[in-house]
N, C-alpha and C positions, 0 to 999 in steps of 0.2 A: 542978637540972642547969643549967649554964651555957649560954647561947645558942650559944657556940662548940663545944659537945659535941653539938649536935642535928644529924642527918642531914637532908639536903635531902628534903622530902616532896611538892614541888609545883613547878610552873613558873607564872609570871605573865608574860604578854605585856603590855607597857606601851606605849599608843599615845596619839596625839593626840585622836582622837575627832572626830565630826562630826555635824551634824543630820541627822534622818531624814525631816523634813517642814518645811513652810514655818513652822509655829509655834515650831519649834526654832531657827530661823536666828538671830534676834537675841539670844535668851538665851545661845545657844551662843557667838557673836561677843563678847558681853559678858564671858563666862568667859575667852575668849582674851586680851582686851586688858585685863582687871583689873590695874591697877598700872602700866599702860603709857601712854605719852603718844601715843596713836594719834589722829589728827585725825578727827573725827565724819564728815567727808566720805568718808574712806578706809573707814569701817565701813559706811557705806551702799553704797559701791561694791562692797565684797566681799560684802555681803548680796545684791546684785543677781545676783552670779555664781552663788550658791546658789539664788536663786529662778528663774534661767534653767532649772535642772534641777528645778523644783518643790520646792526646799528639801532635797532629798536629796544628801548627800555620798556620793561612791563609797567612801569609805575604810572605812566600817563593813562592808560587804558584802566587801570585800578583806581586811579583818582577820579576819573569819569564815572565809573560804577559806584564810587563812594557818594559822589554828588548826587547821582540820580537817586540812590537809596535815601539820603539825607532830604532831598526835596519831597520825595513821597512821605517821608516821616513827618516832616513839618506840615504838609498838606492835610495829612490824616489827623493831626493834633491842632488844626485851624491856626497854625502859626504863619502868617503871610509875610514872609521875609524872602526875597529872592537870594539865591546862592551864587556868589562869583568865585572865581579861581585864579589865583595867582601864585607863581613859582619864584623861587630864589635864582635858579640856574638856568631855566628854559622856557620858551613860550608856553603859555601866556605868563610873561613876566609880571611881577607885582605892579610895576608902573603902568603896565597895559591894562591890568584889572582895575586900578584906581582910576585911570583915566576913563574907562567905559563907566565905572560907577558915578564919577563926577558928571559925566555927559548925561546919564539917566537920572540925575537929580538926587543921588544918594548922599546923605550928609555924615551918617555915623553907622559904622559896621562892627559887628562882633566877629573876631577872628578865631578860627579853629586851626591849630597847628597839627600837622601829621607827625608829631612827636610827642610822646606822653610824658616825658621826663624833663627835668631841670638841668640845663648846662648851657654854656655859652653858644655851642654850635646848634643846639636843639630849640633854644628859646631866646636869649638875649640878641644873638645875632640876627635872627628873624626880625625882632622888634627894630633892630638898627636898619634892616633892610626895607622894612615898611616906611620908617621915616625918611630914608632916602628916596624912596619912591614917591612919597607924598611931596618932596621938595621938587622932584622931576615933573610931576604933574602940575605943581604950582597952585595958584589960587582956586579954591573951590575944592581942592582934594579931600575926600571924606576923612574924618578921623576914624581910626581903628583901635578898639580895644580888645585885648587877647582874652580869650576864655581860659579858665585855670588849668594847671596840669592835672592829668586824669590817671596817673599810674595806679592809684588805689582805688579808683572808682569801681563800684560793683559791676557795671556793665563791661568795663575793660577786663576785669578779672574773670568774669562769666564766660566772656568769648574765649580767652585764653585757656580756661579750664576745659571748656567743651573741645577745643581743638586738640589739647595734650591728651584728654581721654580718648578721643577718636584715634590718635596715634598709637597710643598705648594698646588700645583695643585690637589693633592689627597683629599683635604679637600673641602666641600661645599663653595662657595663664601662667604657667611655671616661669617662662621666660619674662613675662610681663613684670612679675613681682621682683625679679632680680635686675631688671633693666635700670640703667642710670639715666637721669633726665639732665641734659645740659641746656640750661637757659642762656640764650646767647643775646648779646647786644653789641652795637658798634663800640670799638675801643676809642678813647680819647686820651690825650697826653695827660700824665699824672698831674702836670702843673695846672690844667684845665679843671681836673677832678677836684683838685684841692679848694676850688673857688665856689663849688656847688654841692648839691646833695645827690648828684647823678648815682653814685654808687649806692648810698643808702636807700634811695628810691627803687633801683633795680633789685636790691636784695629783698625789699619789702614786697614788690611784686611778685618776685619768685617764690617767696615764702607763702603768700596768700594763694598763688596758682597751685603750689605743690599741696597745700592743705586742702584746697578745694578739690584736687584730684586724689587725695589720700595716697600720696606717694611721697615717700621720705628719703629717696636715694636721689639727691640732686646737688647741683652746684652751678653758680654763675659764672659763665666764662665770657670771652670776648671774641671779636672778630673784625675783619676789615680795617685793620691799622693801616695808615698811609704815610706815616712821618719817617724821617730819617732814622736809621737803626740806632744812633747814639742817643736819641731823645727818648726818655722812658714814657712808655704808654701802658694803660691799664691791661693786666693779663690775669689768668693765663689765656692764651690764645687757644681757640677751638681745636687746631691741629695738635698743639702740645698736650692739650687735655686728653685727646684720643690716644695719643702715645702713652700717657701715663696710665690710662685705664687699660690698655692692652697689656701693660706690665703686671697688673694685678688679675689678668685673665678675664676681664669683663667682656661679654659677648654681644650685649645689646645696648644701644645707646639711642634714646629718643632725644632730638634736638628741637628745642622750642625757642624760636626767635622773638622773645617777648620785647626786644629792643626796638621792633619795627612794627608797623601797622599793616603793611602790605608786602606780598611776595615780589619785591622788585630785585634789581640786579644784584645787589649785595646779598640777598638771600639766596637767589636762584644759582648764582655763581659759586659764592664762598662756601655755601652749605650743601647745595645739591650736586655741585661739581667737585670742588676742591676737598671739602670734608668727607663727602661720600668716596671719593677716590682714595683718600687716606684710610678710611674705615675698611675699605676692600682690601688693601694692602696688609692691614693689621688682622684681618680675620674678624672683624666687628661688624654687626649688622646695624646700620644707621637708618632710623626712621624720623622723618622730619614732619613736625606738626606745622599746620598752617598758621600764618599770622591772622590778626583779627579780622582783617579785610571788610566785608559788608555783613558781618555776623549781626543778626537783628539786636542782640544786647548791646553791642557796640554802637550801632547807629542810634538806637534809642538813648544811649548815654550822652551822645552829641547833642541830641534834641534837649535833653534834661539840663545840660550845662548852659545851652541857650535860654532855657526857661528860668534858670536861677538868675540871669542877668536881666531878664524881662520882668522879674518880680513875680512870676507866676508860681514858684515853689518857694517854700521857706526853709526846708531841710535839705542841706547840702550833703550829699551822700559821699561816704568814704569808708573803706574798711582798714581794720588793723588800728594802731595805736597813734599813728602820725596825724590823723584827721585830714581834712580837706585842704588843699593847698589855696593860698590866697589869690583873690582876683588880681590885685595890684602887687607886683614884686617890689622889694625894698630897692632903693636906687643902686646899691652896690651889688645887687643879686647877680650872680653868675659873671662877675666882671673879670674879664681875662684878656690879656694882651698876648698873642703868640710871641714865642721867644724867637729872636734872630739867630737861627742856629747855624752852625758851622762844622764841617767835618772835624774830628778830632785831630790835632797836630800829630805828626809821626814822631815816634819815640827815638 
């Protein structure tokens, strides 16, 4: 039987992964930066962030919570597909998950990526990781098909709107109307951004969320850059943005991390610590909106994406003018080769 004739028999949730204890931190980070030109001092800096929380990343518990919510959602809608979990950078690794799936007789899975947007690191690299893991597992490794990008799906937008409104609602009305909203996402190299629709998709998500919240004072900014200083990355950085807002006497900023789906380390450290500390220095009140997490609309969205591929729904939901993303990306989609970067020569 050809792979194309196989029915879907499972769901694979694909995530980044994170350490569970101090001893995991450096091996985890070495997995993250393997093949990348990340300065050693940056690695030590990030390790300190994890060790501040005794080496435990929030991401794994949040992923477990999302899987539990998704299992309940599928059960309630009579979708009898088991949910497996595989990570790029830490246990359970993708090869571990695929090996378990093979041993349990699974042949073809639908994969949900914990990245809403299209880019090399958020999509294509995961597809490469899956294929490498299938090769590691060997004969009988299940085929894995990715669910479409969901940056403009109504469920994703609704969850972000609800959390933005909740954050804005903590401010007195007069201050709320004047507050600036900073939509944040992980920065990527300019050269990577040129190969994908990452920036355009982020702008569309931000626009849709801002419209849903009826708040027109907003901007997309970036955070968590990790590359060498001489390599251009997307900006402005959130800290530079806060500096600029202080110059025009802005007193309230609501940060909405739409580039992430859970409050993991880059959210709790880069925003709740670094950005909040900078805001305090500048006399700005920073309020942080939650990521979508296990918001019911977001969990329902995952179920709807699965139903699309099972042929249970015919309408592919998407807001805005861009329409729904394709199920299968073009062969050259998000194709990117990291540059071999060297420090600039002394003048």
